[in-house]
C-alpha positions as CSV (number, residue, x, y, z in Angstrom):
1,M,-2.9,-1.3,27.9
2,R,-0.4,-2.5,25.2
3,K,2.0,-0.1,23.6
4,H,1.5,0.9,20.0
5,T,3.9,-0.8,17.7
6,I,5.8,1.1,15.0
7,L,8.1,-0.2,12.2
8,L,10.7,2.4,11.2
9,V,12.3,1.9,7.9
10,D,15.3,4.0,6.6
11,D,18.7,3.3,5.0
12,D,20.2,6.1,7.0
13,P,21.4,4.7,10.4
14,F,21.3,8.2,12.0
15,I,17.6,8.6,11.0
16,L,16.8,5.2,12.5
17,T,18.6,6.0,15.8
18,G,17.3,9.6,16.1
19,I,13.6,9.0,15.3
20,G,13.7,5.6,16.9
21,Q,15.0,6.8,20.3
22,N,12.6,9.8,20.3
23,L,9.5,7.6,19.6
24,E,10.6,5.1,22.2
25,S,10.8,7.9,24.8
26,E,7.2,8.7,23.9
27,G,6.2,5.2,24.9
28,Y,6.0,3.4,21.6
29,E,7.4,0.0,20.8
30,I,9.9,0.5,17.9
31,T,11.2,-2.0,15.4
32,T,13.8,-0.8,12.9
33,A,14.7,-1.9,9.4
34,E,17.8,-0.6,7.6
35,N,16.4,-1.4,4.1
36,G,13.2,-2.3,2.2
37,E,13.9,-6.0,2.0
38,T,14.2,-6.3,5.8
39,A,11.0,-4.2,6.2
40,L,9.0,-6.6,4.0
41,E,10.2,-9.6,5.9
42,L,9.2,-8.0,9.2
43,L,5.8,-7.0,7.8
44,E,5.2,-10.7,6.9
45,K,6.2,-11.9,10.4
46,S,4.7,-9.3,12.8
47,A,1.7,-7.0,13.1
48,Y,2.3,-3.2,13.4
49,D,0.1,-0.3,14.1
50,L,2.2,2.2,12.1
51,V,4.9,2.1,9.5
52,I,7.2,5.1,9.0
53,T,9.3,4.6,5.9
54,D,11.8,6.5,3.8
55,L,10.6,7.0,0.3
56,V,13.8,6.7,-1.7
57,M,15.8,3.5,-1.0
58,E,17.7,1.1,-3.2
59,K,15.9,-2.0,-4.6
60,I,12.7,-1.8,-2.5
61,D,11.5,1.8,-1.9
62,G,8.9,3.4,0.4
63,I,6.1,3.0,-2.2
64,Q,6.6,-0.7,-2.4
65,I,6.6,-0.9,1.4
66,L,3.4,1.1,1.5
67,K,1.7,-1.2,-0.9
68,K,2.7,-4.3,1.0
69,A,1.7,-2.9,4.4
70,K,-1.8,-2.0,3.1
71,E,-2.1,-5.4,1.3
72,I,-1.3,-7.2,4.6
73,S,-3.5,-5.0,6.7
74,P,-5.6,-2.2,5.2
75,E,-6.0,-0.6,8.6
76,I,-2.3,-0.1,9.2
77,M,-1.1,3.5,9.3
78,V,1.8,4.5,7.0
79,I,3.8,7.7,7.1
80,I,6.1,8.4,4.1
81,L,9.4,10.3,4.8
82,T,11.5,11.8,2.1
83,G,14.2,14.4,1.5
84,Y,12.9,14.8,-2.0
85,G,9.9,17.0,-1.7
86,D,8.5,16.8,-5.2
87,M,4.7,16.8,-5.6
88,T,4.7,13.7,-7.8
89,S,6.0,11.4,-5.1
90,A,3.6,12.9,-2.6
91,I,0.6,12.5,-4.8
92,D,1.6,8.9,-5.6
93,A,1.9,8.1,-1.9
94,L,-1.4,9.6,-1.1
95,R,-3.2,7.9,-4.0
96,L,-1.9,4.6,-2.6
97,N,-3.5,5.4,0.8
98,A,-0.5,6.7,2.7
99,D,-1.8,8.3,5.8
100,D,0.8,11.1,6.0
101,Y,3.8,12.5,4.2
102,M,6.7,14.3,5.8
103,L,9.8,16.0,4.5
104,K,13.2,15.2,6.1
105,P,14.8,16.5,8.3
106,C,11.8,16.0,10.6
107,Q,11.3,18.2,13.7
108,T,10.8,16.1,16.9
109,E,7.6,17.9,17.9
110,E,6.2,17.6,14.4
111,M,7.0,13.9,14.2
112,N,5.4,13.3,17.6
113,F,2.3,15.2,16.6
114,R,1.9,13.3,13.2
115,V,2.5,9.9,14.8
116,A,-0.1,10.6,17.6
117,A,-2.6,11.8,15.0
118,C,-2.2,8.6,12.9
119,L,-2.6,6.3,15.9
120,E,-5.6,8.3,17.1
121,K,-7.2,7.8,13.7
122,L,-6.3,4.0,13.9
123,E,-8.0,3.6,17.3
124,L,-11.1,5.5,16.1
125,S,-11.3,3.1,13.1
126,R,-10.9,0.1,15.3
127,K,-13.6,1.3,17.7
128,L,-16.0,2.0,14.8
129,K,-15.5,-1.6,13.6
130,L,-16.1,-2.9,17.1
131,Y,-19.4,-1.1,17.2
132,E,-20.4,-2.5,13.8
133,Q,-19.7,-6.0,15.1
134,I,-21.5,-5.8,18.4
135,L,-23.6,-8.9,17.6
136,P,-25.4,-10.9,18.6
137,V,-27.3,-8.9,21.2
138,C,-30.0,-10.6,23.4
139,C,-33.4,-9.0,22.5
140,V,-34.5,-9.2,26.2
141,C,-31.6,-8.5,28.5
142,K,-29.4,-6.8,25.8
143,K,-26.3,-8.7,26.8
144,I,-23.7,-9.4,24.0
145,R,-22.2,-12.7,23.2
146,D,-18.4,-12.6,22.9
147,D,-17.5,-15.4,20.4
148,E,-13.8,-14.3,20.0
149,G,-11.6,-17.3,20.0
150,K,-14.5,-19.7,20.4
151,Q,-16.8,-21.7,18.2
152,P,-19.5,-19.3,16.8
153,G,-22.5,-19.3,19.2
154,S,-20.6,-20.7,22.2
155,G,-19.1,-17.5,23.6
156,R,-19.9,-16.0,27.0
157,W,-22.8,-13.5,27.4
158,M,-21.9,-10.3,29.1
159,P,-23.3,-6.8,29.7
160,V,-22.6,-4.1,27.1
161,D,-20.3,-2.1,29.4
162,Q,-18.2,-5.2,30.2
163,Y,-17.9,-6.0,26.5
164,L,-16.8,-2.5,25.5
165,W,-14.2,-2.4,28.3
166,K,-12.8,-5.8,27.3
167,K,-12.5,-4.9,23.6
168,A,-11.7,-1.2,23.6
169,R,-11.1,-0.1,27.2
170,L,-14.2,2.1,26.9
171,S,-16.1,3.0,30.0
172,I,-19.9,3.6,29.9
173,S,-21.6,6.1,32.3
174,S,-25.1,5.0,33.3
175,T,-28.0,7.4,32.7
176,Y,-31.6,7.6,31.6
177,C,-32.8,8.3,28.1
178,P,-35.7,10.9,28.1
179,H,-38.4,8.1,27.6
180,C,-37.0,5.9,30.5
181,A,-36.6,9.0,32.7
182,S,-40.2,9.9,32.2
183,E,-41.4,6.4,32.9
184,A,-39.3,6.2,36.0
185,M,-40.8,9.5,37.3
186,K,-44.3,8.2,36.6
187,E,-43.5,5.0,38.6
188,L,-42.2,7.1,41.5
189,D,-45.3,9.3,41.5
190,R,-47.5,6.2,41.4
191,I,-45.7,4.7,44.4
192,E,-45.9,8.0,46.4
193,Q,-49.7,8.3,45.7
194,Q,-50.5,4.8,47.0
195,P,-52.3,4.9,50.3
196,A,-50.2,3.8,53.3
197,D,-50.7,0.3,54.6
198,P,-52.1,0.6,58.2
199,E,-50.6,-2.7,59.2
200,K,-47.1,-1.3,58.5
201,K,-47.5,1.6,61.0
């Protein structure tokens, strides 16, 4: 399973090093940008799961990075960092769909918790979109056609459990719904009540 990718933006090299090394030790793939201009260039070139950006920077600030990140990919998570804990900047960031807002200096445990929460929210959102797009489904065998990367209508048909594993690494446990369980029991009773065939003795 691939690592989550994080773009860390701050004009303080000590912040970049400290938070960056901590998050790398947690298993994330970290890219750093020492200013807003570099961050915007990186956002244009590569896809990220999460952006953690300082709010107050020269020329291009955290709000501009937030806007650009959400413009490129509405599902991307964004955490705003600032040493200036005024309510106006927090409200502005949240109104622009920032996913979290933290004051510097950040405690390691708190940062790890907030990052994990944002990425969990991202994965849930992706899975919900996956469920919404589970089409087309065969009306007889219930297999799903996977058209990803192919001409629409030419994809491979596969069972639901294989499809979910391929797309989201979700495993399905097999069981009976109440109706099917009842029907299965009726069929077993019917078989057991059939008279034995003398020729098979």
